[in-house]
BALOVEX-628807 format. One record per residue (C-alpha): x, y, z negated; chain; residue number from 1. Coordinates in pm, whole numbers. Layout:
N
<X = X	Y = Y	Z = Z	c = A	k = NUM>
...
//
This chain:
331
<X = -2003	Y = -2373	Z = -5055	c = A	k = 1>
<X = -1762	Y = -2490	Z = -4792	c = A	k = 2>
<X = -1932	Y = -2257	Z = -4512	c = A	k = 3>
<X = -1958	Y = -1924	Z = -4804	c = A	k = 4>
<X = -1583	Y = -1975	Z = -4832	c = A	k = 5>
<X = -1506	Y = -1992	Z = -4431	c = A	k = 6>
<X = -1716	Y = -1713	Z = -4380	c = A	k = 7>
<X = -1507	Y = -1495	Z = -4693	c = A	k = 8>
<X = -1187	Y = -1561	Z = -4614	c = A	k = 9>
<X = -1286	Y = -1447	Z = -4212	c = A	k = 10>
<X = -1378	Y = -1116	Z = -4327	c = A	k = 11>
<X = -1130	Y = -1063	Z = -4549	c = A	k = 12>
<X = -833	Y = -1146	Z = -4218	c = A	k = 13>
<X = -1078	Y = -899	Z = -4003	c = A	k = 14>
<X = -1013	Y = -625	Z = -4318	c = A	k = 15>
<X = -674	Y = -674	Z = -4386	c = A	k = 16>
<X = -608	Y = -683	Z = -3949	c = A	k = 17>
<X = -850	Y = -407	Z = -3878	c = A	k = 18>
<X = -562	Y = -140	Z = -3835	c = A	k = 19>
<X = -345	Y = -329	Z = -3703	c = A	k = 20>
<X = -566	Y = -404	Z = -3427	c = A	k = 21>
<X = -676	Y = -26	Z = -3385	c = A	k = 22>
<X = -361	Y = 41	Z = -3366	c = A	k = 23>
<X = -299	Y = -190	Z = -3087	c = A	k = 24>
<X = -167	Y = -3	Z = -2720	c = A	k = 25>
<X = -403	Y = -13	Z = -2483	c = A	k = 26>
<X = -279	Y = -185	Z = -2178	c = A	k = 27>
<X = -274	Y = -211	Z = -1840	c = A	k = 28>
<X = -186	Y = -420	Z = -1579	c = A	k = 29>
<X = -46	Y = -285	Z = -1257	c = A	k = 30>
<X = 38	Y = -550	Z = -1005	c = A	k = 31>
<X = 181	Y = -483	Z = -688	c = A	k = 32>
<X = 324	Y = -649	Z = -382	c = A	k = 33>
<X = 691	Y = -503	Z = -303	c = A	k = 34>
<X = 1029	Y = -471	Z = -460	c = A	k = 35>
<X = 1105	Y = -229	Z = -703	c = A	k = 36>
<X = 1324	Y = -43	Z = -495	c = A	k = 37>
<X = 1118	Y = 53	Z = -266	c = A	k = 38>
<X = 891	Y = 374	Z = -277	c = A	k = 39>
<X = 640	Y = 179	Z = -431	c = A	k = 40>
<X = 845	Y = 5	Z = -641	c = A	k = 41>
<X = 1006	Y = 323	Z = -815	c = A	k = 42>
<X = 682	Y = 538	Z = -863	c = A	k = 43>
<X = 542	Y = 251	Z = -1077	c = A	k = 44>
<X = 866	Y = 301	Z = -1282	c = A	k = 45>
<X = 788	Y = 642	Z = -1288	c = A	k = 46>
<X = 451	Y = 690	Z = -1395	c = A	k = 47>
<X = 498	Y = 388	Z = -1631	c = A	k = 48>
<X = 763	Y = 631	Z = -1799	c = A	k = 49>
<X = 537	Y = 966	Z = -1764	c = A	k = 50>
<X = 231	Y = 780	Z = -1870	c = A	k = 51>
<X = 410	Y = 570	Z = -2223	c = A	k = 52>
<X = 570	Y = 910	Z = -2314	c = A	k = 53>
<X = 290	Y = 1116	Z = -2261	c = A	k = 54>
<X = -23	Y = 876	Z = -2420	c = A	k = 55>
<X = 284	Y = 816	Z = -2742	c = A	k = 56>
<X = 301	Y = 467	Z = -2709	c = A	k = 57>
<X = -99	Y = 425	Z = -2708	c = A	k = 58>
<X = -96	Y = 271	Z = -2362	c = A	k = 59>
<X = 156	Y = 5	Z = -2224	c = A	k = 60>
<X = 185	Y = 11	Z = -1856	c = A	k = 61>
<X = 287	Y = -346	Z = -1763	c = A	k = 62>
<X = 433	Y = -392	Z = -1392	c = A	k = 63>
<X = 461	Y = -673	Z = -1239	c = A	k = 64>
<X = 612	Y = -620	Z = -854	c = A	k = 65>
<X = 703	Y = -802	Z = -592	c = A	k = 66>
<X = 375	Y = -1019	Z = -585	c = A	k = 67>
<X = 505	Y = -1219	Z = -909	c = A	k = 68>
<X = 107	Y = -1206	Z = -1048	c = A	k = 69>
<X = -121	Y = -1146	Z = -728	c = A	k = 70>
<X = -24	Y = -1174	Z = -405	c = A	k = 71>
<X = -207	Y = -944	Z = -133	c = A	k = 72>
<X = -481	Y = -1175	Z = -59	c = A	k = 73>
<X = -578	Y = -1244	Z = -470	c = A	k = 74>
<X = -526	Y = -846	Z = -605	c = A	k = 75>
<X = -818	Y = -721	Z = -529	c = A	k = 76>
<X = -1060	Y = -978	Z = -644	c = A	k = 77>
<X = -840	Y = -975	Z = -950	c = A	k = 78>
<X = -893	Y = -598	Z = -1016	c = A	k = 79>
<X = -1283	Y = -574	Z = -963	c = A	k = 80>
<X = -1298	Y = -896	Z = -1152	c = A	k = 81>
<X = -1095	Y = -733	Z = -1472	c = A	k = 82>
<X = -819	Y = -938	Z = -1494	c = A	k = 83>
<X = -582	Y = -668	Z = -1405	c = A	k = 84>
<X = -613	Y = -355	Z = -1399	c = A	k = 85>
<X = -447	Y = -141	Z = -1154	c = A	k = 86>
<X = -289	Y = -203	Z = -839	c = A	k = 87>
<X = -152	Y = 55	Z = -539	c = A	k = 88>
<X = -238	Y = -150	Z = -222	c = A	k = 89>
<X = -195	Y = -62	Z = 121	c = A	k = 90>
<X = -500	Y = 105	Z = 312	c = A	k = 91>
<X = -534	Y = -136	Z = 538	c = A	k = 92>
<X = -689	Y = -359	Z = 246	c = A	k = 93>
<X = -1009	Y = -141	Z = 227	c = A	k = 94>
<X = -1124	Y = -261	Z = 522	c = A	k = 95>
<X = -1182	Y = -610	Z = 475	c = A	k = 96>
<X = -1383	Y = -549	Z = 136	c = A	k = 97>
<X = -1541	Y = -328	Z = 312	c = A	k = 98>
<X = -1461	Y = -4	Z = 333	c = A	k = 99>
<X = -1356	Y = 8	Z = 734	c = A	k = 100>
<X = -1351	Y = 407	Z = 690	c = A	k = 101>
<X = -971	Y = 325	Z = 498	c = A	k = 102>
<X = -867	Y = 117	Z = 859	c = A	k = 103>
<X = -830	Y = 474	Z = 1049	c = A	k = 104>
<X = -518	Y = 508	Z = 817	c = A	k = 105>
<X = -404	Y = 206	Z = 1065	c = A	k = 106>
<X = -502	Y = 374	Z = 1431	c = A	k = 107>
<X = -160	Y = 360	Z = 1587	c = A	k = 108>
<X = -29	Y = 764	Z = 1662	c = A	k = 109>
<X = -354	Y = 904	Z = 1418	c = A	k = 110>
<X = -91	Y = 1132	Z = 1245	c = A	k = 111>
<X = 210	Y = 1291	Z = 1425	c = A	k = 112>
<X = 404	Y = 1349	Z = 1070	c = A	k = 113>
<X = 351	Y = 1379	Z = 731	c = A	k = 114>
<X = 215	Y = 1742	Z = 721	c = A	k = 115>
<X = -79	Y = 1584	Z = 917	c = A	k = 116>
<X = -132	Y = 1313	Z = 733	c = A	k = 117>
<X = -129	Y = 1536	Z = 366	c = A	k = 118>
<X = -434	Y = 1767	Z = 570	c = A	k = 119>
<X = -630	Y = 1447	Z = 498	c = A	k = 120>
<X = -491	Y = 1264	Z = 206	c = A	k = 121>
<X = -485	Y = 1549	Z = 70	c = A	k = 122>
<X = -801	Y = 1684	Z = 186	c = A	k = 123>
<X = -1140	Y = 1678	Z = 155	c = A	k = 124>
<X = -1147	Y = 1385	Z = 386	c = A	k = 125>
<X = -880	Y = 1164	Z = 217	c = A	k = 126>
<X = -1102	Y = 1244	Z = -150	c = A	k = 127>
<X = -1380	Y = 1187	Z = -17	c = A	k = 128>
<X = -1300	Y = 798	Z = 101	c = A	k = 129>
<X = -1126	Y = 715	Z = -234	c = A	k = 130>
<X = -1527	Y = 801	Z = -383	c = A	k = 131>
<X = -1589	Y = 559	Z = -147	c = A	k = 132>
<X = -1473	Y = 236	Z = -306	c = A	k = 133>
<X = -1654	Y = 307	Z = -640	c = A	k = 134>
<X = -1940	Y = 96	Z = -462	c = A	k = 135>
<X = -1690	Y = -198	Z = -482	c = A	k = 136>
<X = -1608	Y = -162	Z = -891	c = A	k = 137>
<X = -1294	Y = 57	Z = -800	c = A	k = 138>
<X = -1144	Y = 425	Z = -865	c = A	k = 139>
<X = -957	Y = 575	Z = -647	c = A	k = 140>
<X = -652	Y = 739	Z = -811	c = A	k = 141>
<X = -417	Y = 916	Z = -537	c = A	k = 142>
<X = -260	Y = 856	Z = -236	c = A	k = 143>
<X = 141	Y = 727	Z = -256	c = A	k = 144>
<X = 338	Y = 703	Z = 33	c = A	k = 145>
<X = 554	Y = 458	Z = 189	c = A	k = 146>
<X = 600	Y = 550	Z = 574	c = A	k = 147>
<X = 583	Y = 522	Z = 974	c = A	k = 148>
<X = 647	Y = 128	Z = 1109	c = A	k = 149>
<X = 855	Y = 88	Z = 1298	c = A	k = 150>
<X = 870	Y = -312	Z = 1529	c = A	k = 151>
<X = 1086	Y = -592	Z = 1429	c = A	k = 152>
<X = 1172	Y = -857	Z = 1636	c = A	k = 153>
<X = 1444	Y = -1095	Z = 1818	c = A	k = 154>
<X = 1362	Y = -958	Z = 2142	c = A	k = 155>
<X = 1447	Y = -650	Z = 2290	c = A	k = 156>
<X = 1183	Y = -430	Z = 2235	c = A	k = 157>
<X = 1243	Y = -41	Z = 2475	c = A	k = 158>
<X = 857	Y = -64	Z = 2640	c = A	k = 159>
<X = 546	Y = -203	Z = 2546	c = A	k = 160>
<X = 560	Y = -470	Z = 2805	c = A	k = 161>
<X = 915	Y = -565	Z = 2526	c = A	k = 162>
<X = 558	Y = -675	Z = 2330	c = A	k = 163>
<X = 399	Y = -990	Z = 2543	c = A	k = 164>
<X = 333	Y = -1259	Z = 2415	c = A	k = 165>
<X = 586	Y = -1246	Z = 2031	c = A	k = 166>
<X = 383	Y = -1415	Z = 1731	c = A	k = 167>
<X = 347	Y = -1065	Z = 1550	c = A	k = 168>
<X = 203	Y = -1029	Z = 1158	c = A	k = 169>
<X = -65	Y = -814	Z = 1087	c = A	k = 170>
<X = -253	Y = -735	Z = 745	c = A	k = 171>
<X = -579	Y = -840	Z = 749	c = A	k = 172>
<X = -735	Y = -529	Z = 977	c = A	k = 173>
<X = -942	Y = -508	Z = 1292	c = A	k = 174>
<X = -724	Y = -220	Z = 1412	c = A	k = 175>
<X = -402	Y = -383	Z = 1360	c = A	k = 176>
<X = -550	Y = -664	Z = 1500	c = A	k = 177>
<X = -661	Y = -454	Z = 1825	c = A	k = 178>
<X = -309	Y = -304	Z = 1790	c = A	k = 179>
<X = -78	Y = -608	Z = 1876	c = A	k = 180>
<X = -353	Y = -703	Z = 2192	c = A	k = 181>
<X = -350	Y = -387	Z = 2351	c = A	k = 182>
<X = 62	Y = -468	Z = 2346	c = A	k = 183>
<X = -20	Y = -787	Z = 2477	c = A	k = 184>
<X = 105	Y = -952	Z = 2157	c = A	k = 185>
<X = -33	Y = -1240	Z = 1906	c = A	k = 186>
<X = -131	Y = -1117	Z = 1565	c = A	k = 187>
<X = -91	Y = -1350	Z = 1274	c = A	k = 188>
<X = -260	Y = -1251	Z = 1000	c = A	k = 189>
<X = 7	Y = -1278	Z = 646	c = A	k = 190>
<X = 92	Y = -1215	Z = 364	c = A	k = 191>
<X = 327	Y = -1010	Z = 325	c = A	k = 192>
<X = 562	Y = -1203	Z = 51	c = A	k = 193>
<X = 495	Y = -1483	Z = 319	c = A	k = 194>
<X = 678	Y = -1316	Z = 554	c = A	k = 195>
<X = 1060	Y = -1293	Z = 521	c = A	k = 196>
<X = 988	Y = -1730	Z = 554	c = A	k = 197>
<X = 752	Y = -1699	Z = 844	c = A	k = 198>
<X = 1041	Y = -1528	Z = 1003	c = A	k = 199>
<X = 1340	Y = -1762	Z = 916	c = A	k = 200>
<X = 1155	Y = -2074	Z = 1028	c = A	k = 201>
<X = 1017	Y = -1867	Z = 1380	c = A	k = 202>
<X = 637	Y = -1916	Z = 1284	c = A	k = 203>
<X = 623	Y = -1520	Z = 1366	c = A	k = 204>
<X = 839	Y = -1364	Z = 1622	c = A	k = 205>
<X = 891	Y = -1019	Z = 1436	c = A	k = 206>
<X = 599	Y = -741	Z = 1245	c = A	k = 207>
<X = 573	Y = -350	Z = 1175	c = A	k = 208>
<X = 713	Y = -213	Z = 862	c = A	k = 209>
<X = 903	Y = 101	Z = 801	c = A	k = 210>
<X = 1209	Y = 48	Z = 687	c = A	k = 211>
<X = 1192	Y = -45	Z = 309	c = A	k = 212>
<X = 1052	Y = -239	Z = 313	c = A	k = 213>
<X = 1224	Y = -453	Z = 607	c = A	k = 214>
<X = 1534	Y = -440	Z = 371	c = A	k = 215>
<X = 1469	Y = -488	Z = 80	c = A	k = 216>
<X = 1279	Y = -789	Z = 195	c = A	k = 217>
<X = 1591	Y = -855	Z = 410	c = A	k = 218>
<X = 1426	Y = -911	Z = 690	c = A	k = 219>
<X = 1673	Y = -728	Z = 909	c = A	k = 220>
<X = 1842	Y = -1096	Z = 810	c = A	k = 221>
<X = 1605	Y = -1268	Z = 1094	c = A	k = 222>
<X = 1517	Y = -1029	Z = 1240	c = A	k = 223>
<X = 1783	Y = -958	Z = 1537	c = A	k = 224>
<X = 1615	Y = -635	Z = 1690	c = A	k = 225>
<X = 1433	Y = -301	Z = 1508	c = A	k = 226>
<X = 1258	Y = -30	Z = 1786	c = A	k = 227>
<X = 1216	Y = 285	Z = 1607	c = A	k = 228>
<X = 892	Y = 330	Z = 1758	c = A	k = 229>
<X = 671	Y = 558	Z = 1466	c = A	k = 230>
<X = 362	Y = 395	Z = 1607	c = A	k = 231>
<X = 193	Y = 386	Z = 1223	c = A	k = 232>
<X = 148	Y = 438	Z = 893	c = A	k = 233>
<X = 199	Y = 295	Z = 592	c = A	k = 234>
<X = 55	Y = 453	Z = 250	c = A	k = 235>
<X = -154	Y = 322	Z = -60	c = A	k = 236>
<X = -379	Y = 404	Z = -270	c = A	k = 237>
<X = -288	Y = 394	Z = -654	c = A	k = 238>
<X = -673	Y = 245	Z = -807	c = A	k = 239>
<X = -788	Y = 120	Z = -1144	c = A	k = 240>
<X = -1102	Y = -106	Z = -1188	c = A	k = 241>
<X = -1370	Y = 154	Z = -1250	c = A	k = 242>
<X = -1553	Y = -29	Z = -1589	c = A	k = 243>
<X = -1207	Y = 2	Z = -1783	c = A	k = 244>
<X = -1168	Y = 366	Z = -1661	c = A	k = 245>
<X = -1470	Y = 483	Z = -1775	c = A	k = 246>
<X = -1489	Y = 295	Z = -2135	c = A	k = 247>
<X = -1090	Y = 460	Z = -2163	c = A	k = 248>
<X = -1113	Y = 739	Z = -2416	c = A	k = 249>
<X = -1106	Y = 1125	Z = -2223	c = A	k = 250>
<X = -876	Y = 1225	Z = -2358	c = A	k = 251>
<X = -587	Y = 958	Z = -2223	c = A	k = 252>
<X = -791	Y = 943	Z = -1904	c = A	k = 253>
<X = -658	Y = 1312	Z = -1907	c = A	k = 254>
<X = -277	Y = 1228	Z = -1982	c = A	k = 255>
<X = -297	Y = 913	Z = -1745	c = A	k = 256>
<X = -476	Y = 1144	Z = -1456	c = A	k = 257>
<X = -142	Y = 1410	Z = -1543	c = A	k = 258>
<X = 89	Y = 1114	Z = -1521	c = A	k = 259>
<X = -14	Y = 966	Z = -1209	c = A	k = 260>
<X = -6	Y = 1347	Z = -1046	c = A	k = 261>
<X = 320	Y = 1317	Z = -1132	c = A	k = 262>
<X = 431	Y = 1006	Z = -1042	c = A	k = 263>
<X = 229	Y = 1107	Z = -670	c = A	k = 264>
<X = 429	Y = 1353	Z = -637	c = A	k = 265>
<X = 752	Y = 1195	Z = -685	c = A	k = 266>
<X = 643	Y = 888	Z = -494	c = A	k = 267>
<X = 603	Y = 1140	Z = -158	c = A	k = 268>
<X = 869	Y = 1316	Z = -217	c = A	k = 269>
<X = 1149	Y = 1003	Z = -215	c = A	k = 270>
<X = 984	Y = 806	Z = 24	c = A	k = 271>
<X = 1150	Y = 988	Z = 330	c = A	k = 272>
<X = 1528	Y = 987	Z = 204	c = A	k = 273>
<X = 1456	Y = 626	Z = 117	c = A	k = 274>
<X = 1338	Y = 468	Z = 481	c = A	k = 275>
<X = 1609	Y = 747	Z = 597	c = A	k = 276>
<X = 1864	Y = 515	Z = 358	c = A	k = 277>
<X = 1686	Y = 168	Z = 409	c = A	k = 278>
<X = 1754	Y = 234	Z = 767	c = A	k = 279>
<X = 2098	Y = 312	Z = 741	c = A	k = 280>
<X = 2104	Y = 53	Z = 594	c = A	k = 281>
<X = 2037	Y = -215	Z = 792	c = A	k = 282>
<X = 2298	Y = -28	Z = 1085	c = A	k = 283>
<X = 2517	Y = -92	Z = 848	c = A	k = 284>
<X = 2451	Y = -464	Z = 814	c = A	k = 285>
<X = 2593	Y = -536	Z = 1143	c = A	k = 286>
<X = 2301	Y = -784	Z = 1137	c = A	k = 287>
<X = 2034	Y = -588	Z = 1320	c = A	k = 288>
<X = 2077	Y = -369	Z = 1623	c = A	k = 289>
<X = 1845	Y = -14	Z = 1598	c = A	k = 290>
<X = 1692	Y = 93	Z = 1945	c = A	k = 291>
<X = 1556	Y = 434	Z = 1949	c = A	k = 292>
<X = 1283	Y = 476	Z = 2256	c = A	k = 293>
<X = 1357	Y = 784	Z = 2482	c = A	k = 294>
<X = 1100	Y = 1021	Z = 2530	c = A	k = 295>
<X = 956	Y = 871	Z = 2813	c = A	k = 296>
<X = 942	Y = 537	Z = 2673	c = A	k = 297>
<X = 805	Y = 702	Z = 2347	c = A	k = 298>
<X = 542	Y = 823	Z = 2683	c = A	k = 299>
<X = 488	Y = 462	Z = 2740	c = A	k = 300>
<X = 343	Y = 326	Z = 2387	c = A	k = 301>
<X = 165	Y = 608	Z = 2312	c = A	k = 302>
<X = -48	Y = 518	Z = 2605	c = A	k = 303>
<X = -43	Y = 184	Z = 2539	c = A	k = 304>
<X = -179	Y = 206	Z = 2238	c = A	k = 305>
<X = -427	Y = 593	Z = 2158	c = A	k = 306>
<X = -644	Y = 389	Z = 2335	c = A	k = 307>
<X = -727	Y = 146	Z = 2013	c = A	k = 308>
<X = -826	Y = 515	Z = 1903	c = A	k = 309>
<X = -1180	Y = 441	Z = 2059	c = A	k = 310>
<X = -1190	Y = 115	Z = 2093	c = A	k = 311>
<X = -1193	Y = 62	Z = 1731	c = A	k = 312>
<X = -1464	Y = 399	Z = 1730	c = A	k = 313>
<X = -1790	Y = 213	Z = 1647	c = A	k = 314>
<X = -1626	Y = 41	Z = 1357	c = A	k = 315>
<X = -1459	Y = 280	Z = 1159	c = A	k = 316>
<X = -1677	Y = 622	Z = 1303	c = A	k = 317>
<X = -1634	Y = 810	Z = 1578	c = A	k = 318>
<X = -1724	Y = 1107	Z = 1380	c = A	k = 319>
<X = -1451	Y = 1089	Z = 1064	c = A	k = 320>
<X = -1242	Y = 1001	Z = 1378	c = A	k = 321>
<X = -1313	Y = 1311	Z = 1565	c = A	k = 322>
<X = -1258	Y = 1491	Z = 1247	c = A	k = 323>
<X = -873	Y = 1341	Z = 1125	c = A	k = 324>
<X = -824	Y = 1450	Z = 1474	c = A	k = 325>
<X = -944	Y = 1820	Z = 1382	c = A	k = 326>
<X = -776	Y = 1829	Z = 1051	c = A	k = 327>
<X = -448	Y = 1694	Z = 1205	c = A	k = 328>
<X = -454	Y = 1981	Z = 1481	c = A	k = 329>
<X = -529	Y = 2213	Z = 1235	c = A	k = 330>
<X = -173	Y = 2442	Z = 1179	c = A	k = 331>
//
């Protein structure tokens, strides 16, 4: 009798709560590791606003910036397990995941400018690479810009020989490891959220980053020198858990894709101005000496680092590197 009563009570609760559950918004947890006021942080805020407006509240985007939910090493696994639905990791993160082709974005001096970059990310090569993530349970939605990287340390760095012996933080990437070794530096793999303290305590001597990351993480406060090498690129892929994405109603997916396209245009438009402003803010702080290499010095950096392309052919793919070089050389 008691069991029948409990079943009847449970049935009534389900009945009266059914409309509430049906109207509950779809929650998308969007985690990333940088500050809100970076290009990626601002783009994530833009996507949230656009997505929630487009779906008229049927979707709620919960943002978790600055490693508040997951750190570098944890976030991709969390996405694959479904603990978080959306990420925007740097492109270097996909090499350790087993999609080594993405490490082409880590090659030094592979892109001379943003126009060359866009011929890859917005063309067939970039789209084919996103499709390779599907075997890992990941759906790639877009590429978001950050910017070109600069070297920081507590030592003046005018030419590659000045890097010898420095302990430099890198993301987990075989290409970046090879790059630092080519400079005579000692690469140190480390989560982004740990870099400031590592610099402050001398665990590492420096790192490579775009100015927006350097300034928003206050790295310029513990780094005496910055050299405008623009030797490499940092960008992101906005990704979702594939099972989660495929189960969304078709109209919701269409609305989210439209919001993502608009947010992507916004992200890529603001990235350069954000980095330019961050570099100027670093200059105004008076804490870091900024050095711009001469043409001759820049040629030295290229001479030392471009051979990394050849060294990484077996890992990334000789044909892929050749196709990227062909695409970036197009007029």
